[in-house]
Steps between C-alpha positions, in 0.01 A plus 500: 500500500388217726832373633328202666499339155881521491546300821561127512202428724415138592285296261381145566208267445574338836189587696515682832191306606589136551148355453646171623174309535446537123858499373626194692261247338602637159863442592424144613323430173798627304740284705286196424489586129878538467569202729711710735568228756614255233731768355655558843557125528653487153762769570571350844526131411881482510537697823553357847163391639343653809184317603245643739262211566142612546323387815158396371205713617177317569252494212180566691417870462607839371846621589527726806750767601728239656524291184535816290786616722669163468476478120618859452807444719576186301456689173739773614759235591460314170511815286802637687687170463430498125634856483809395696572263212356173630261263332229546761213273403175529693256209497193593705323224688169415667411279793173330405435213742373505854221564743407862414404406144329178608313691771378759248388230257312327783319827574403541135378140474300505821324168563604379153855453626396176673386342173821568306779248465844606616615521138204726409564726796866528404401612150285773652796613711725505194256718307467737794877542529541550125248783506679697767840421352394689187360786708821539698718470191324801343525696825873431542571592136307823550756596764767505230661175613683319217541124489400174333133569567381265227726219621482507882542211739181370659498249785201316352664446158549129435875528468525693826277248681717216368810670637327538837428126506860430400638720778271332752633166378860610548432587864304178554779285360778673694312436824414863580123438516313294758143444612431564864249610756591830658339837574449734208314825452146391417220718367167344595316735263709405194553145629868485415845522648676834452861595442662758725483747212122454491458609860436858612502625857223721629339597829284228655332486840514174695451402864829440682451248781684367804433130555588257779629155406492279814829326572456119529868403546626478856720808531560470874822300452642800315331767711406368846296808595248415228407165660125482547436822305269543201748611234426637149717635219350820357520566126403806297373496142325729251340207313256328741373279215835315496461382862326172390819415304739562793755223552774676700609806696840655429735653757833672434779304663686810629209709628416521869154370589309507826235287672263768620240416765196723479136433596581144619657380176849508350562660161825458304603811306819686407648691794557815294131514403362471854351849529371490142326166556347590837341799333381293199352233730310762700712412807664841539392542864512132596763379747743246353803292593784376281552137602773405251729661246662296222643500149282389210728205430392338829146416386578347159305176456239562768137480393184703537142407418308680229237726667196333340623209285623168633851549369845568640702813423875453540736772626780564250775755440505743207739785410221719357334555840528869598419726794346777288143414601288222643623260769840387371357166383368426151201285408614253233268371223734336244232493232438876517833678488842472342701537821260267681541247220880515504532467876235227489715299260788518747281356775317248282161671530214423264433761231140531615273743310133408540376758246354430153540687171213736589667602824257299714592269786487131407272248669765385750512838676296476818246777561580700179469258206376676182559851629703748294821554693477879538139463612620251761713754691213600727366144557854382587530780754161409644608138535824603671301719734259215570781265609670773705807523275455856371700754702451804280373630162601823325412596141808619315555644153811372329647436156360173371549319166227545238452348154630733228200428280186477715648713783362262767706388803675169441599213725807284546389150418694179468410322176654253260690714247798492265803698616839606369742436783722787605753259653509212252786555254598804714250724319494758779880513527546524122231767465660716770834469321337590168350813653849634563591449134230750399512880501196626689374850418448657752742303717245435774327259261772247576432498873125483444503189283789343694297514821198351326694207351691447824182454704241371257337156538492243224319624190145364471449469124161323485170681461149359522373675187444433130646790300874442487767252403419162655743321726570221254537212742320166482392268785486124490141382555620189680756632748450878483867572427569817300658441160729741316788383285706656224289306250161610637614861537639521146184340364273753673727789396458393137122481533476840669723661238263373230161533672553726798455418868127440436601155378547394864128558556380366166664156510511204735820422688588206275490730197743745662786255553714275284345166407599223737569725800480308829534598864860447617374413848236235428502453121143623476395644165199715592551861604319815605608861451598767751215752516691801638654772283831680548536821695482781241824638646665182372344580159655844482814386679598274209487788250881509493484150348188543287602836354865596551626153404255461213737641238332290233208743531669819628848479351628822661432394861744343744508363852563610765321829439688824548213643702175420678307816589183501713336650807636430847225243567672267253779421747253245631338450160658469156860583603463235769337218303727557199808483721396175672397330173818602317732409789312172545544401133809689384691585815502876431282810509297575185604868510815710535331819624172556683349847510215574741252786496249616758123526487282782371338708776291815494631851560473452877694174492194280552454164332250522216172318558150517355352538848705816557407634157859590415558255215614662175446319170805532273269500197339817631842663538600398149177642359540825695874565487646249257723204580802729486406669828454159662847404377640827631340426839672161509836654412467797736444291814749294696328169432707308758252626762122537477404734217247776560255626242241775516349774283749747646795277416372444146443872442861571604615238253287654225680830563837324492404325177406834343839643596680213329271511198518876455878505540520241224250693290704821534816328379314338211361843407854634465614210281245554221771591246778284643636204302726289724697370202575842352467755778668343802790712620805297604557512874831682473333787309202537735442804719636434844159543661375210286804294594422569866143378445631176350741466792205517741308251284768239565432523875133433428583201277729350765247545780205368299686197366616416851144539633365262233775251582403516869125484420453839671246639259399782731858628464459487121178701525630765739827538311331556164220715641745725684719513191206623292388745766828641631778440249298545183183708547629730772854535368637376170190526281404830657846643436507368142187685389680817393763315301271247339223748417700800381807350329504428130319173435808320369757677711760309697358647823152360434613168353723448805202547730282275283768232497515501878122501534469212255756293691327582827152399382625192315668395825210591725236321294700177512549529875126564543383221269467212752279719722312740271465236236236677285627858534858398424379338179303812410805720558718259304267521200520881513880517524669592172567195285839383387640202315494196728250642748321208668132451430419517871673640804449155655740357243783728615763464771558722799754776437832450672708765672707668227849574639551756222221710652652488845735775614577546866632853449208590272248369749661685787506831315136482397391393843663818630327708232164345590562580867579861403177506296306397809654787701437752218136384486464592866642846434268548200201397711592764761525763221158391373352540847655849515335584164840560337419248226219273384630208291860379530562626143431852632821501699873545474705299748840584643695230685803527720668199652825340612780489247454139394124542460542830315731329250242225440215749455704712262586191293131406472353849469288432187375168638433666833273761343297223337509290816370786714240606237591868540557773246848597616765378741828645620768341711641772723873505559467669836248527779309797358133388505255729672268323750598151383331172582760306703481128437471282810597194294820617322757687706586841351227496234314832463229569246353825375175524302397811306262585217659407168601780265355544154167397353320168499554305179167411342637165379710357786364716788852582622581859582777639281651837417515380137121505458425770238841490336357328189286711269340187352426348839481785750329295774746213532858465621814442292515135606152436365576695181792272430283192563230599253 
């Protein structure tokens, strides 16, 4: 007789091979067909809302690993919140305006771009953005991310654009916005002002120069020893091209300065930098004399002459002067730097910036008119050398601001722009207060954005481009005064809501304002339109108003959002602009929690770049491994720091995935004849080993729920992976095999084990669902059905810790038994090495221990035999074991291992002296005979 046919061996259609790349699209298709997301919304509609507001990715290309990481983290949060019992709606969004799209359209149009009207060019930009929006939507859905994909928010939708105009109007009318001339980041290549978030810092080599400015004020009344001397103040700068715009030289009022006589002239420098400067000037071996020593405050108001322009340069005091490098004095060009501008305002200096939109010097710049500023560095140095003002030149490499789009170095240039004031209406003070009302995850996010808000200049919101929301301000043709009133703003908002922002470019000014509008200043009735558009960060920054408050469209949303979640660069981007816009219009932050993740780097921790050849396309990973492995990668890493990815890392995750999948498959295989409604054994009647397994499961539930609540998804992953590997595969499921295979199919022993396994897998699949979104669904479909079983695992709730399954005494006893098992395993391994036995079932084990332990082992003798997977076990009453293994872990524990008596049962493989006692079944043991 073939006794294999009498065993309850696993049977399941759940495939060992995942074949994710093929199976996942099938799952997505099914979810679309059944309307899964709508069903989740339907069962959640009366629950407390939890809104994660999507930061809009830019619609100008395929998604990359960074955007994939971001969307997967968001999806895990949203799914976990739904399973915690919230109504967690997810409305994805896209940022569609701005320079990158306009730049790409210009490239495609070539010379034709000059013949298009602004309205025609905007239509081209809209079509371009729509194309990539659809591409990205498909790619995000392919990752298993659920949401309102067919009803997203889009910054170029008419309704959104109208809200942007409305929000601009609110800030205009409350006095937060002004027009002024001040230095801004300017990209000469893109010909537009840039926001701080659009600036990247990279290495750049420039000449650092030491320049003499001859003193023209009579200083001898202050310092008699300088009477009759040729005196110059020496400055140091790394931007020679800004020398033509110099209007002042800054000293620090508390620093010590010296009048140094060397080579028949007197140079004024900081005392502390004497040796440094002598070396930089090439005067290291020259004799010198210090004629005077004085504080910086002494020279305030004195004047120098510009080295080669007939202009004065006044000596002023500034707190930002340092002694870290240079001469201890700072060259001031108010039109080319924020600090220079601010100190210039204090001293009434002109905001002089003789540079045009192309980055060329204007006609009023002597010697260098028409030259591109960076190209002028060398000519400026030559001119300084010619007039005898250049003391030294050294090329240095330093971090310099570059345009985020064209990657070219940028300049600081004073231009007429529109700004949101950080001081008017106490915006800075209110924003800093709002920051402390938010929970920042990780906590360092608070300090990062606080420092940025605390020190940032006014927000330049105007851009010299076409593709965006226009700054909807009119100008009187007669007097030039800007016009914006509640009436004109509301009128334009209505037009934009109906026709889109293109209407600003398609109609004349008179057709964009209420009939009869006149200039309040001069009563003129002819107007022109502002030609600048809004900073795209203002566009996305109003999403809290355009989306979260738009409950007429998305009824389940609310403001403020429960969470904003983006990469750490958004502290100066979307987190930043959203905060300022919301505080400026509503007096509060638009979010309650802000979660920040790091950037994706390669396996060696290097930033990914095409030039280095280490860029990985997420589409390639999805095609090769399936989206599930990408999701597992996101969950397995601590995303609060930079996240590494490599083939080696992915292969480890594939192995981990197989462990989880195969553990689930094994349990499913043992539930093929289990009906939860009919066959579940009540807890109180379960075998104690099964109760102990459920006790341990509660620890897993508690830890995983807590990890989800704290957004520590790597803790979720490691907890569940270790649970599958250690608690289940290596222990509980391994130990169960004898009972579940050899017992009668419908016996209490087997049904007890099946009941526990069913509860374990039902629990585990729900805990896995937010991360392994496809595999969890596949497992769920394979779990035995019962009345009321949800159609999808994503429609279920997380399991809660069941206090009925918790037993402190039970847990303690089984922990001790497991520890004993570990020590017995060591003894068995020694016996195997000594050729006493082969498999653990070949042996008989004798245990001797302290009285309390002996009592426990005696009580659990049958369970212990199963736990140890041995054929026989005896608990010795006295220390009578020959050549025992002495446990180093448990005091007094001694273990003996010998060859088991009897014959090997053909059915259960245990050795037993009862094999042969049955005439009908001479090759199996009594236990197996009774189970047939």
